[in-house]
C-alpha positions as CSV (number, residue, x, y, z in Angstrom):
1,M,-153.2,124.8,162.8
2,S,-154.8,127.1,160.3
3,Q,-154.4,127.1,156.5
4,L,-151.8,129.6,156.3
5,E,-149.7,127.8,159.3
6,I,-149.4,124.8,157.3
7,L,-148.6,126.4,154.1
8,D,-145.8,127.9,155.9
9,E,-144.7,124.7,157.1
10,I,-144.8,123.3,153.9
11,K,-142.6,126.1,152.2
12,K,-139.9,125.0,154.4
13,L,-140.0,121.0,153.1
14,P,-137.5,120.0,150.0
15,P,-139.7,120.0,146.8
16,D,-139.8,116.3,147.1
17,E,-141.6,116.0,150.3
18,R,-143.8,119.2,149.2
19,Y,-144.7,116.9,145.8
20,S,-145.5,114.0,148.1
21,I,-147.8,116.0,149.9
22,A,-149.8,117.7,147.3
23,E,-150.2,114.0,145.6
24,A,-151.8,113.0,149.2
25,V,-153.8,116.3,149.3
26,L,-155.1,115.1,145.7
27,Q,-155.4,111.5,146.3
28,M,-157.8,112.8,149.7
29,D,-159.9,115.0,147.0
30,K,-160.7,112.3,144.6
31,Q,-161.4,109.6,147.6
32,N,-163.8,112.7,148.6
33,A,-165.4,113.1,145.3
34,G,-166.0,109.5,145.0
35,K,-167.9,109.6,147.9
36,V,-169.9,113.0,147.0
37,K,-171.0,110.7,143.6
38,L,-172.0,107.6,145.6
39,E,-174.2,109.6,147.8
40,S,-175.7,112.0,144.8
41,K,-176.9,108.5,143.2
42,L,-179.0,107.3,146.0
43,S,-182.5,107.1,145.7
44,R,-184.4,110.0,147.2
45,S,-186.4,107.6,149.9
46,E,-182.6,106.1,150.8
47,R,-181.1,109.9,151.4
48,R,-184.0,110.3,153.8
49,K,-183.4,107.1,155.7
50,R,-179.9,108.1,155.9
51,A,-181.0,111.5,157.2
52,E,-183.4,110.3,159.7
53,K,-180.7,108.0,161.0
54,A,-178.2,111.0,161.7
55,A,-180.9,112.7,163.1
56,E,-181.6,110.3,165.5
57,A,-178.4,109.6,166.7
58,L,-177.8,113.3,167.4
59,V,-180.8,114.1,169.1
60,E,-179.6,113.6,172.6
61,D,-177.0,116.1,171.7
62,Y,-179.6,118.7,170.3
63,L,-181.6,118.1,173.4
64,N,-178.8,118.1,176.2
65,D,-176.0,120.5,174.9
66,S,-176.2,123.7,174.9
67,E,-173.1,124.2,172.7
68,V,-174.9,122.7,170.1
69,T,-177.9,124.9,170.1
70,A,-176.3,128.0,171.1
71,F,-176.8,129.5,167.4
72,T,-181.0,128.7,167.8
73,V,-181.2,132.1,169.5
74,L,-180.4,133.8,166.6
75,D,-183.1,131.9,164.1
76,G,-185.6,134.8,163.9
77,E,-182.8,137.3,163.1
78,D,-182.7,138.5,159.7
79,F,-179.3,137.7,157.8
80,L,-179.6,140.8,155.5
81,D,-180.7,144.0,155.9
C-alpha cells in the first residue's frame, strides 16, 4: 500500500482514531530515534564487528541470488553527466 493510499484511508477514520494512529506513529519514531542514538554511541571497532557480522550473514545471498546483485551491472556507469 502506498503512502497516499494509507493517508486516504486514514482520512476516512473518525478524528479520535486518526489521533490514535498519529500517536502510534510518533511513538515508533521515538523508538527508532533511540536505536539510532544507541548505534552512534558504539565504538568504531564495535560498529565494524556488527557490519562484518551482517555481511557474513548475507554472503550466501550475494553469491547465489541474482536479484540481490542485479544492479551491480551499473557499477561502472556514471551517475551524473
